[in-house]
C-alpha positions in Angstrom: -16.5 -0.2 20.6 -13.7 1.3 19.0 -12.0 -0.1 16.2 -9.3 0.1 13.8 -9.0 -1.7 10.3 -4.9 -1.8 9.4 -4.4 -3.0 5.7 -0.6 -4.4 4.9 0.8 -4.3 1.4 4.2 -4.9 0.2 6.6 -4.2 -2.8 9.9 -5.8 -2.9 11.3 -10.0 -2.3 13.1 -11.6 0.5 16.1 -12.4 -2.0 19.6 -10.9 -1.8 22.1 -12.5 -4.7 20.3 -12.5 -8.1 17.4 -10.6 -6.7 15.5 -8.1 -8.8 14.0 -5.7 -6.1 16.9 -3.3 -4.5 14.1 -1.8 -1.9 11.9 -3.8 0.3 9.0 -1.7 1.4 6.2 -2.5 3.8 3.0 -0.2 3.8 0.4 -0.4 6.8 -3.2 1.4 6.4 -4.5 2.6 9.4 -8.1 3.1 9.3 -10.8 3.7 12.4 -14.1 2.5 11.7 -15.7 5.5 13.1 -14.7 7.9 10.8 -17.3 6.2 7.7 -15.7 6.4 4.4 -17.9 9.0 2.3 -20.5 7.3 0.4 -20.9 8.7 -2.5 -17.1 8.8 -2.6 -16.8 5.2 -2.4 -19.8 4.8 -4.8 -18.4 7.0 -7.3 -15.2 5.0 -7.4 -17.1 1.8 -8.3 -19.1 3.6 -10.6 -16.1 4.7 -12.9 -13.9 1.8 -12.3 -17.4 -0.6 -14.0 -16.4 1.6 -17.0 -13.4 -0.2 -17.9 -14.0 -3.5 -16.0 -16.5 -6.6 -16.1 -17.8 -6.5 -12.4 -16.8 -3.1 -11.6 -16.7 -3.1 -7.9 -15.2 -6.9 -6.9 -11.8 -5.6 -9.4 -8.7 -5.9 -8.2 -6.8 -1.8 -9.2 -3.2 -3.0 -9.1 -1.2 -0.3 -9.9 2.6 -1.2 -10.9 0.7 -3.3 -13.5 -1.3 -0.7 -14.9 1.6 2.0 -14.7 3.6 -0.1 -16.7 0.5 -1.6 -19.1 1.6 -4.9 -18.3 -0.9 -8.4 -17.7 -4.3 -7.7 -18.0 -3.9 -3.8 -18.7 -1.8 -4.3 -21.8 -4.5 -3.6 -23.9 -5.6 -0.5 -22.1 -4.4 2.8 -23.5 -2.6 5.6 -21.6 -5.5 7.6 -21.4 -7.5 4.3 -19.9 -4.9 3.9 -17.4 -4.3 7.3 -16.0 -8.0 7.4 -15.6 -8.3 4.4 -13.7 -5.3 5.3 -11.0 -6.6 9.1 -11.0 -10.3 7.5 -9.7 -8.7 5.8 -7.3 -5.8 8.3 -6.1 -8.8 10.8 -5.6 -10.9 8.8 -3.5 -7.8 7.9 -1.0 -7.3 11.7 -0.8 -10.6 12.6 0.1 -11.0 9.5 2.2 -10.0 9.4 6.2 -7.2 7.4 6.4 -3.2 7.5 7.2 -0.4 5.3 6.7 3.3 4.4 7.5 5.4 3.2 4.7 8.9 1.2 6.2 11.8 1.3 3.4 14.7 -1.3 3.4 17.2 -0.5 0.9 18.9 -3.7 0.4 22.2 -2.7 -2.1 24.9 -2.4 0.4 23.7 -5.7 1.8 24.7 -9.6 0.6 23.5 -11.2 4.4 20.0 -13.9 3.7 16.5 -13.2 4.3 17.1 -13.5 8.3 18.8 -9.7 7.9 15.6 -8.8 6.2 13.2 -10.4 8.1 15.2 -8.6 11.3 15.5 -5.2 9.7 11.8 -4.9 9.4 10.5 -6.5 12.9 12.6 -4.0 14.1 11.2 -1.2 12.1 7.7 -1.7 13.1 8.4 -2.3 16.1 9.7 0.7 16.6 6.5 2.3 14.6 4.0 0.8 17.5 6.6 1.7 20.2 6.2 5.2 19.0 2.1 4.9 18.6 1.7 2.5 21.0 -1.0 4.2 23.1 -3.0 5.4 21.0 -3.4 1.7 19.1 -3.7 0.6 22.7 -7.1 2.5 23.1 -9.2 0.5 20.2 -11.2 -2.7 21.7 -10.4 -4.4 18.6 -7.4 -4.2 15.2 -8.1 -6.1 12.6 -5.3 -6.9 10.2 -5.8 -7.1 6.4 -3.4 -8.6 4.8 -3.4 -10.9 1.6 -0.4 -13.7 2.6 1.0 -12.4 -0.2 4.5 -13.4 1.4 4.7 -15.7 4.2 7.7 -13.7 6.1 5.3 -10.8 6.1 2.4 -12.9 7.7 4.6 -14.7 10.4 6.2 -11.0 11.2 2.8 -9.3 11.4 1.2 -12.2 13.8 4.5 -12.3 15.6 4.6 -8.6 16.4 1.1 -8.1 16.8 -0.5 -11.2 18.7 2.2 -10.5 21.1 1.9 -6.9 21.9 -1.7 -6.9 21.5 -4.8 -9.5 22.3 -7.4 -7.6 20.4 -6.0 -8.5 17.3 -7.8 -10.3 14.7 -6.4 -11.1 11.5 -9.3 -11.0 8.9 -10.2 -11.5 4.9 -11.1 -8.7 2.9 -14.5 -8.0 1.7 -16.1 -5.3 -0.8 -16.1 -2.6 2.2 -12.5 -2.9 3.1 -11.5 -4.4 -0.5 -10.9 -1.2 -1.7 -8.9 0.1 0.8 -6.2 -2.5 0.5 -6.1 -1.5 -2.9 -5.5 1.8 -1.7 -2.4 0.8 0.7 -1.2 -0.8 -2.7 -1.5 2.2 -4.8 0.2 4.3 -2.0 3.0 1.5 -1.8 3.7 1.6 -5.3 4.1 5.6 -4.9 6.1 5.4 -1.8 8.6 3.0 -4.2 8.8 5.4 -7.1 9.4 8.3 -5.4 12.5 6.6 -2.9 13.2 5.5 -6.7 13.6 9.0 -7.6 16.5 9.4 -5.2 18.9 7.5 -6.6 18.0 7.0 -9.9 15.1 7.7 -12.5 11.7 6.3 -13.4 11.4 3.3 -16.3 10.5 4.0 -20.3 7.4 3.5 -19.2 7.0 5.2 -15.7 8.0 8.2 -17.9 5.1 7.8 -20.1 2.2 7.7 -17.8 3.6 10.4 -14.9 5.6 12.9 -17.9 7.8 13.3 -16.0 9.3 13.4 -11.8 8.2 16.8 -10.8 4.6 16.4 -12.0 5.2 12.9 -10.4 5.7 14.3 -7.0 3.5 17.8 -7.9 0.4 15.8 -8.8 0.6 12.6 -6.5 3.3 11.9 -4.2 3.1 15.1 -2.5 -0.7 15.0 -1.7 -1.2 11.4 -0.5 2.5 11.5 1.7 0.0 14.6 3.4 -1.8 11.2 5.2 1.8 10.0 6.8 2.1 8.8 10.7 
């Protein structure tokens, strides 16, 4: 039985007027369950993270706040935060995964959230059209999303339940939980790369990566090889 897991993460919001986000990103990370994650690599990841977090393996590595030194990461120094990101990043590039990120630029539009909803639905359907035969070859497609935004939950339900009869929406468990965090990491890197096309890093991002060239060379170039 062939199973495909899809881990979904988003960046941005559905607001326009006064919205803090000028871009909206939707990342889907794909993992064919017949291609098991390398056990030693996953074990090493959990052991490394346990150094920094109580409970270790159950800790959520949230890339954006780590880079910006926010929330529970505000008391960690730069080397600690870099080590956490690097540990998850190396796990990601060693894992047999691939991904697709849909990027929508909101800056030139003043429409309400329905425009963004329609655009994301159209782009996601277009991606599925291009990969339909491959997706159809799986006996089961499991979709993991934390239901962070109801609009995305509705889009995923509408598209996948309409186009496939073998879709199951799942809660995260420990094994897949790390891949959900990888999806978050990828979505963050895609946002940073897109941001560099029109502007520059914030002060906290500049401190973390040093400069745009190093970010693209040391991180984005490698992770982007996983793109579908």
